[in-house]
C-alpha positions, 0 to 999 in steps of 0.5 A: 500500499502506498502511504499518501505521505510518501512512505515509499520515499522514506523507505527508498522504494520505487512505485510502479503503476502498471495497467492498460491504456486509459486506466488512470496510471498518470492520474494516480501518479500525479495524485501521489506526487501532489500528496508527497509535495504537500508533505514537503518532499521535492519531486519532478514529473517527466514524460520519458520521451521529453526527459530523454530528449532533454538529456540528449540535447544536454549532451549535444550542447556539452552540458552532460550531467547537469540535469542528472545533478538536478535530479539527485536533489529530488526526493522522487521522480515520476517517469510517465510513459516509460513502457511505451516509446521505443528507444535507441540504445543511446537513449536508454543509456542516457536515461539509465545513467541519469537514473543511476545517479539518483539514490 
């Protein structure tokens, strides 16, 4: 069970919402994130395609690691649409590298 106050954050656990298209996963993720933020946690919400595009732009501009550094200061990160987009190997590597920097 997910605590409305974000008990998963204190336990450093992931929350994974799985279901078919249109079942409310994004809506639920936003509600959980709002509850955590209202309880004082710092977090960010990203559509995975947008996040990967930002990471690639950062790399092309010679600023690799800046977004990852910012994300390490967050208590939680919501990654929406994780299972949908097909990724090139370089995209997967960028995303995995950024997420591994987050405790």
